[in-house]
Each structure stands twice: as C-alpha cells, then as structure tokens.
C-alpha positions as CSV (number, residue, x, y, z in Angstrom):
1,X,-13.6,52.8,22.0
2,X,-16.7,53.2,19.7
3,X,-19.6,54.2,21.3
4,X,-22.4,51.4,21.7
5,X,-26.0,51.8,21.3
6,X,-28.8,49.4,22.6
7,X,-31.7,50.1,20.3
8,X,-34.4,48.7,22.8
9,X,-36.6,49.3,25.5
10,X,-36.4,46.0,26.7
11,X,-35.4,46.0,30.3
12,X,-34.3,42.4,29.9
13,X,-31.9,43.1,27.0
14,X,-30.3,45.9,28.9
15,X,-29.6,43.7,32.0
16,X,-28.1,41.0,29.4
17,X,-25.8,43.5,27.7
18,X,-25.0,44.9,31.1
19,X,-23.7,41.6,32.3
20,X,-21.2,41.7,29.4
21,X,-19.2,44.5,30.8
22,X,-19.5,46.6,27.8
23,X,-20.5,50.2,28.3
24,X,-23.3,51.4,26.3
25,X,-26.3,53.9,25.9
26,X,-30.1,52.9,25.4
27,X,-32.1,54.6,22.8
28,X,-35.7,53.3,22.1
29,X,-36.0,52.2,18.1
30,X,-38.8,54.4,16.2
31,X,-39.5,51.8,13.9
32,X,-43.5,50.8,13.6
33,X,-43.3,47.2,13.7
34,X,-46.8,47.4,12.5
35,X,-45.3,48.2,9.1
36,X,-43.2,45.1,8.8
37,X,-44.5,42.0,7.2
38,X,-43.1,39.4,9.7
39,X,-42.9,35.8,8.6
40,X,-41.9,32.8,10.9
41,X,-38.4,32.7,9.5
42,X,-34.9,33.5,10.8
43,X,-34.0,35.7,8.0
44,X,-37.5,37.8,8.6
45,X,-36.6,38.1,12.1
46,X,-33.3,39.5,11.4
47,X,-34.6,41.8,9.2
48,X,-37.0,43.2,11.7
49,X,-34.1,43.6,14.0
50,X,-32.2,45.3,11.3
51,X,-34.9,47.9,10.5
52,X,-35.2,48.6,14.6
53,X,-31.2,49.4,14.5
54,X,-31.4,51.6,11.4
55,X,-34.2,53.5,12.8
56,X,-31.7,54.7,15.2
57,X,-28.5,54.8,13.2
58,X,-29.9,56.7,10.3
59,X,-30.4,59.7,12.6
60,X,-27.2,59.8,14.6
61,X,-24.3,62.1,13.9
62,X,-21.6,60.1,15.8
63,X,-19.9,57.0,14.9
64,X,-21.4,54.2,16.9
65,X,-22.4,50.6,16.8
66,X,-26.1,50.2,16.9
67,X,-27.4,47.1,18.5
68,X,-31.0,45.7,18.3
69,X,-32.7,42.4,18.8
70,X,-36.3,41.0,18.2
71,X,-37.6,37.9,19.6
72,X,-40.3,35.9,18.5
73,X,-42.1,32.7,19.8
74,X,-43.3,30.4,17.1
75,X,-45.7,27.4,17.9
76,X,-47.1,25.5,15.3
77,X,-45.9,27.6,12.3
78,X,-47.9,30.7,13.9
79,X,-46.0,33.7,15.4
80,X,-47.2,34.7,18.6
81,X,-46.8,38.2,19.4
82,X,-47.2,40.0,22.5
83,X,-50.7,39.5,24.2
84,X,-53.4,42.0,23.9
85,X,-55.2,41.2,27.1
86,X,-55.4,38.5,29.8
87,X,-57.5,36.3,27.8
88,X,-55.2,36.3,24.9
89,X,-52.6,35.5,27.0
90,X,-54.4,32.8,28.5
91,X,-55.1,31.4,25.1
92,X,-51.5,31.6,24.1
93,X,-50.2,29.7,27.0
94,X,-52.9,27.0,26.6
95,X,-51.6,26.7,23.0
96,X,-48.1,26.2,24.4
97,X,-48.8,23.7,27.1
98,X,-47.4,20.3,26.7
99,X,-45.8,21.4,23.5
100,X,-42.4,22.2,22.2
101,X,-42.1,25.9,20.5
102,X,-39.1,27.6,19.2
103,X,-37.8,31.1,19.9
104,X,-36.1,32.7,17.7
105,X,-34.2,36.0,18.2
106,X,-32.9,37.9,15.6
107,X,-30.0,40.2,16.1
108,X,-28.5,43.5,14.0
109,X,-25.7,45.6,14.4
110,X,-25.2,48.6,12.3
111,X,-21.8,50.3,12.4
112,X,-22.5,53.9,11.3
113,X,-18.8,54.9,10.7
114,X,-19.0,52.7,7.6
115,X,-22.5,52.0,7.1
116,X,-22.1,48.6,7.1
117,X,-25.0,46.2,8.6
118,X,-24.4,42.6,10.1
119,X,-27.2,40.5,11.0
120,X,-27.7,36.8,12.6
121,X,-30.1,35.0,14.6
122,X,-30.6,32.1,17.3
123,X,-32.9,29.3,17.8
124,X,-33.8,27.7,21.2
125,X,-36.3,25.2,21.5
126,X,-38.5,25.4,24.7
127,X,-41.1,22.4,25.9
128,X,-43.7,23.3,28.3
129,X,-45.2,20.8,30.6
130,X,-48.9,20.2,30.5
131,X,-50.5,23.6,32.6
132,X,-53.3,23.7,34.4
133,X,-55.8,26.5,33.8
134,X,-55.2,28.1,37.3
135,X,-51.4,27.6,36.7
136,X,-51.8,29.6,33.7
137,X,-54.1,32.6,35.3
138,X,-51.9,32.4,38.4
139,X,-48.9,33.3,36.1
140,X,-50.8,35.7,34.2
141,X,-52.1,37.5,37.3
142,X,-49.0,37.7,39.2
143,X,-46.4,38.3,36.2
144,X,-48.3,40.5,34.1
145,X,-46.9,39.0,30.7
146,X,-48.4,41.4,28.3
147,X,-45.0,42.8,27.2
148,X,-43.5,39.4,26.3
149,X,-43.5,37.5,22.9
150,X,-45.7,34.3,23.5
151,X,-46.8,35.8,26.9
152,X,-44.4,34.8,28.9
153,X,-40.7,35.7,30.4
154,X,-38.6,32.4,30.5
155,X,-36.4,33.8,33.4
156,X,-40.0,34.5,35.8
157,X,-41.6,31.3,34.9
158,X,-42.7,29.0,37.6
159,X,-40.4,25.7,37.9
160,X,-43.4,23.4,36.7
161,X,-44.0,25.5,33.3
162,X,-40.8,24.2,31.5
163,X,-40.0,20.6,30.9
164,X,-36.7,21.5,28.8
165,X,-34.8,24.0,27.0
166,X,-32.7,23.1,24.0
167,X,-30.3,26.0,23.1
168,X,-29.2,29.2,24.8
169,X,-31.2,30.5,27.6
170,X,-30.4,34.1,27.0
171,X,-31.8,33.8,23.4
172,X,-35.2,33.0,25.1
173,X,-34.6,36.2,27.8
174,X,-34.3,38.3,24.5
175,X,-30.7,38.7,23.6
176,X,-28.5,35.8,22.4
177,X,-25.1,37.0,24.0
178,X,-22.8,34.4,22.1
179,X,-24.1,35.7,18.5
180,X,-23.7,39.3,19.8
181,X,-20.1,38.8,20.8
182,X,-19.5,37.0,17.5
183,X,-20.7,40.0,15.5
184,X,-18.8,42.5,17.4
185,X,-15.3,40.5,16.9
186,X,-16.2,40.2,13.3
187,X,-16.6,44.2,13.0
188,X,-13.6,44.8,15.2
189,X,-11.2,42.6,13.1
C-alpha cells in the first residue's frame, strides 16, 4: 500500500481523515502562505493547497500520496482568514451575523511516484442567525477561534449561531472527504 501523508497541522483535518480508516502520517507543510496571492476563487484555493502539498512532496525520498487542504471563508467577496486577536474575531463574526457566506476548501494530492498532481475543491454555504454581541464574545472567550478561518469552527458553534448549511459539513470543518475519496480513486484506477 502506498504511504499517505497528510500535509497539515490541523487537528480537525487529522480527525476527519482518521474517520476514513486510511493509515497516514502527518507532516506540517513548510510553504509560507504569506507569499501566495490568494483570491476568492476555487482555483486559487486549490493552488494554495497544492503548494502546501508540494512543500512536503518535493522533499520526500519515498513514494507517497501527499494530501493537503486549505479552507477559506468568503463573505461579501472578501476572504476571511484567521483572526489576529479578540477584536478582529468579533469583527469577523459580526460581519457573518445574519448572512450567508461560502466556505471553500481546496484539496490537493501529489503522487510522488509519478509526480502527478490532482486538485479539486468543494463549496458549502453557511447561513448564520443574527448574533448578539454577548453571544459572539462568549463564543470567542470560551472557544478561542484564533486558528480558524472566519473566526469559527462549525463543529463547536452553539446551536443558536447557524440557521442552515447547504453542502457538506466536513467541507466546513476543513476536509471534504467525498472529494478526497474521489481523487484517491482516480489516482488508483
């Protein structure tokens, strides 16, 4: 069986991939995201995830499938990255309050055996309820969402935050499993 490496430091991605039953190793990508000019498009996010995968695959001396993903929250055509501090997180969540936003996860798989690269992405629409300032600050102070795009983790939000989700839940968590399985089947066929 081909070695599988998850190029991610996200505990959420590790957990989602573990649920598939695949055996894999985890390596943190070395690619500096600050050097990438990210745009609010699926192709741009796929390219970012590919750069992360390549930062690992290019240094491997064994055959492996290197999987990487990057999740972006987009509201009003603006990319919402990870918040820098408590007030920035509040501003982001206030902007999402009462609106529908999109979550795009780009995914990439690099096969080091033949140097082939595979990319895809998934889009999920998330609609938040109108949130009070106290709800937002309570979430920030108890969940510490500073390592999450858009300042939230869907799996840890209080029930009153989300009105509806259109699309795959695991895409919002950070790894669209159906897309990944489809890519892996393409590679193995």
